[in-house]
C-alpha positions as CSV (number, residue, x, y, z in Angstrom):
1,M,-38.8,-66.3,-21.6
2,L,-37.3,-69.3,-19.9
3,A,-33.6,-70.2,-20.4
4,F,-32.5,-73.7,-19.4
5,G,-29.1,-75.2,-19.4
6,N,-26.1,-76.4,-17.5
7,P,-24.4,-74.3,-14.9
8,G,-22.0,-71.8,-16.6
9,S,-23.8,-71.9,-20.0
10,G,-24.7,-68.2,-19.9
11,K,-28.4,-68.4,-19.2
12,T,-28.5,-65.5,-16.8
13,H,-25.9,-63.5,-18.7
14,L,-28.1,-63.8,-21.8
15,L,-31.2,-62.7,-20.0
16,C,-29.4,-59.7,-18.5
17,A,-28.2,-58.8,-22.0
18,I,-31.8,-58.9,-23.2
19,G,-32.8,-56.8,-20.2
20,Q,-30.1,-54.2,-21.0
21,E,-31.5,-54.0,-24.6
22,L,-35.0,-53.6,-23.2
23,I,-33.8,-50.8,-20.9
24,A,-32.1,-49.1,-23.9
25,R,-35.5,-49.1,-25.6
26,G,-37.2,-47.4,-22.7
27,R,-38.6,-50.5,-20.9
28,R,-38.5,-50.8,-17.1
29,V,-36.7,-54.0,-16.1
30,Y,-35.8,-55.5,-12.7
31,F,-33.2,-58.3,-12.1
32,T,-33.0,-60.4,-9.0
33,P,-31.5,-63.8,-8.1
34,S,-34.3,-66.2,-7.2
35,A,-32.9,-66.8,-3.7
36,L,-33.0,-63.1,-2.9
37,L,-36.4,-62.7,-4.5
38,V,-37.9,-65.4,-2.3
39,Q,-36.4,-63.9,0.9
40,D,-37.8,-60.5,0.0
41,L,-41.2,-62.1,-0.7
42,L,-41.1,-63.8,2.7
43,V,-40.3,-60.6,4.5
44,A,-43.1,-58.8,2.7
45,K,-45.5,-61.6,3.6
46,R,-44.6,-61.5,7.3
47,D,-44.8,-57.7,7.6
48,P,-47.7,-58.0,5.9
49,K,-46.8,-56.0,2.8
50,L,-46.9,-58.6,0.1
51,S,-49.5,-56.8,-2.0
52,R,-47.4,-53.6,-1.8
53,Y,-44.4,-55.6,-2.9
54,F,-46.3,-57.0,-5.9
55,K,-47.4,-53.5,-6.8
56,R,-43.7,-52.4,-6.7
57,L,-42.7,-55.2,-9.0
58,A,-45.7,-54.5,-11.3
59,Y,-44.0,-51.1,-12.1
60,F,-41.4,-53.1,-14.1
61,E,-42.4,-54.4,-17.5
62,G,-39.8,-57.2,-17.3
63,L,-38.8,-59.2,-14.2
64,I,-35.6,-61.2,-14.6
65,I,-35.3,-64.0,-12.1
66,G,-31.9,-65.6,-12.1
67,D,-31.0,-69.2,-11.2
68,L,-34.4,-70.7,-10.3
69,G,-33.9,-74.1,-8.9
70,Y,-30.4,-73.8,-7.4
71,V,-31.8,-73.5,-3.9
72,H,-34.4,-76.1,-2.7
73,Q,-37.0,-74.1,-1.0
74,S,-39.3,-74.7,2.0
75,R,-43.0,-74.9,1.5
76,E,-43.5,-71.3,2.7
77,E,-40.8,-70.1,0.2
78,M,-42.5,-72.1,-2.6
79,E,-45.9,-70.6,-1.8
80,V,-44.7,-67.0,-2.1
81,L,-42.8,-67.8,-5.3
82,F,-45.9,-69.4,-6.8
83,T,-48.0,-66.5,-5.6
84,L,-45.7,-64.1,-7.5
85,L,-45.9,-66.2,-10.7
86,A,-49.7,-66.3,-10.5
87,E,-49.8,-62.5,-9.8
88,R,-47.6,-61.6,-12.8
89,Y,-49.3,-64.1,-15.1
90,E,-50.5,-62.1,-18.2
91,R,-49.7,-58.9,-16.4
92,G,-46.0,-58.6,-16.8
93,S,-43.1,-60.3,-18.6
94,M,-40.8,-62.6,-16.8
95,L,-37.4,-63.9,-17.9
96,I,-36.3,-66.8,-15.9
97,S,-33.1,-68.9,-15.9
98,S,-32.9,-72.4,-14.4
99,N,-30.5,-75.2,-14.4
100,L,-33.4,-77.7,-13.9
101,P,-35.6,-79.0,-16.6
102,F,-39.4,-79.0,-16.0
103,S,-39.2,-82.6,-15.1
104,K,-37.3,-81.7,-11.9
105,W,-39.4,-78.6,-10.9
106,E,-41.3,-80.6,-8.3
107,G,-38.2,-80.1,-6.2
108,I,-38.9,-76.3,-6.4
109,F,-42.7,-76.3,-5.9
110,K,-43.0,-79.4,-3.7
111,D,-46.1,-81.1,-5.2
112,P,-47.3,-82.1,-8.6
113,M,-50.3,-79.9,-8.8
114,T,-48.5,-76.7,-7.8
115,T,-45.6,-77.6,-10.2
116,A,-48.0,-78.2,-13.1
117,A,-49.9,-74.9,-12.3
118,A,-46.6,-72.9,-12.2
119,I,-45.3,-74.5,-15.5
120,D,-48.7,-73.9,-17.1
121,R,-48.6,-70.2,-16.4
122,L,-45.0,-69.8,-17.4
123,V,-45.1,-71.6,-20.7
124,H,-48.2,-69.8,-21.9
125,H,-47.0,-67.1,-24.3
126,C,-43.4,-68.1,-23.6
127,V,-40.2,-68.5,-25.6
128,I,-38.1,-71.4,-24.2
129,L,-34.3,-71.4,-24.8
130,E,-32.2,-74.5,-24.1
131,L,-28.6,-73.8,-23.8
132,N,-27.1,-77.2,-23.9
133,I,-23.5,-76.1,-24.1
134,P,-20.5,-76.6,-21.9
135,S,-19.8,-74.3,-19.0
136,Y,-18.1,-71.1,-20.1
137,R,-16.1,-71.0,-16.9
138,V,-14.9,-74.6,-17.2
139,E,-13.8,-74.0,-20.8
140,Q,-12.0,-70.8,-19.7
141,A,-10.2,-72.7,-16.9
142,K,-9.1,-75.4,-19.3
143,K,-7.8,-72.8,-21.7
144,A,-5.9,-70.9,-19.0
145,K,-4.4,-74.2,-17.8
146,Q,-3.1,-75.1,-21.3
147,E,-1.7,-71.6,-21.8
148,K,0.1,-71.5,-18.4
149,P,3.9,-71.8,-18.9
150,A,5.5,-74.9,-17.3
């Protein structure tokens, strides 16, 4: 599942709620922000324990990756992220939130071929949600400001 939308539209919150429901139904689910995941992958690659890290993640039936695209990654970071996507392809479910539409994913994966290959793997068997709604946090701030006594 891929959830796209503006910052504050509830993408990651929605995916976590789905994750909680899966856990309640006995599924094993792991959540990680994309920036932390990439750093963990880099450490595992340097140690070299990347295959062990992939086996650890394979234990989980669902992998929730929050906020893909907020941090522009180096080539090495992009490579380990792509390797994970390729490794999990048709082996385990992924739920990913991103503020970037596919047309801007070249900024994540650095070149057109890798970007196309990543998107191809992700959209196969995928549900795509577009949350084109205003930021919840901005709306709450506006409401609080209106309710504040003068």
